[in-house]
C-alpha positions as CSV (number, residue, x, y, z in Angstrom):
1,M,-6.8,3.2,-11.3
2,S,-4.3,2.6,-8.5
3,Q,-5.1,2.9,-4.8
4,K,-3.9,5.8,-2.7
5,Q,-1.1,5.1,-0.3
6,K,-2.2,5.2,3.3
7,S,-0.1,6.5,6.2
8,N,0.3,4.2,9.2
9,S,-2.1,5.9,11.6
10,G,-0.2,4.8,14.7
11,A,3.1,6.3,13.3
12,A,1.3,9.5,12.2
13,K,0.3,10.1,15.8
14,R,3.8,9.4,17.2
15,F,6.3,11.0,14.8
16,K,6.6,14.6,13.4
17,R,8.8,15.7,10.6
18,T,11.4,18.4,11.3
19,G,12.6,21.1,9.0
20,S,16.0,19.4,8.5
21,G,14.3,16.1,7.4
22,G,14.6,14.1,10.6
23,Y,11.8,12.9,12.8
24,K,11.0,13.8,16.4
25,R,9.4,11.6,19.0
26,K,8.2,11.6,22.6
27,N,10.2,9.9,25.3
28,S,8.8,6.6,26.7
29,H,8.2,5.6,30.4
30,L,6.1,8.6,31.4
31,R,2.6,7.1,31.3
32,H,2.2,5.1,34.6
33,I,4.0,3.8,37.7
34,L,5.3,7.4,38.2
35,T,5.5,7.3,42.0
36,K,8.8,5.3,42.1
37,K,10.4,7.5,39.5
38,S,12.4,10.5,40.7
39,A,11.3,14.1,39.8
40,K,14.6,14.5,37.9
41,R,13.9,11.4,35.8
42,K,10.4,12.5,35.0
43,R,11.5,16.0,34.2
44,H,14.2,14.7,31.7
45,L,11.6,12.5,30.0
46,R,9.5,15.5,29.1
47,G,10.0,17.1,25.8
48,S,11.0,15.3,22.6
49,A,13.9,13.3,21.2
50,M,15.0,12.6,17.7
51,V,14.5,9.3,16.0
52,H,17.7,7.3,15.5
53,D,19.1,7.5,12.0
54,S,18.8,3.7,11.5
55,D,15.0,3.9,12.2
56,V,14.3,6.9,9.8
57,V,14.0,4.5,6.8
58,L,11.2,2.6,8.5
59,I,9.3,5.7,9.5
60,K,9.6,7.1,6.0
61,R,8.0,3.9,4.7
62,M,5.1,4.2,7.2
63,L,4.6,7.9,6.4
64,P,4.7,8.2,2.6
65,H,3.2,11.7,2.5
66,D,5.8,13.3,4.8
67,R,8.7,12.9,2.3
């Protein structure tokens, strides 16, 4: 009997699949040392961004059940 495939737990927490087949992610640089960053910069880092097309292959490999 073969083993089940496991998702990479770190990737599962960071990436979510969209309806069109891409992946969304959170922006970086919003965790600490926030006092020197402008309000505009922090505001634009809120929300989500899309994973670049060249990285989608790697994420699909880490999340086998999201295909």
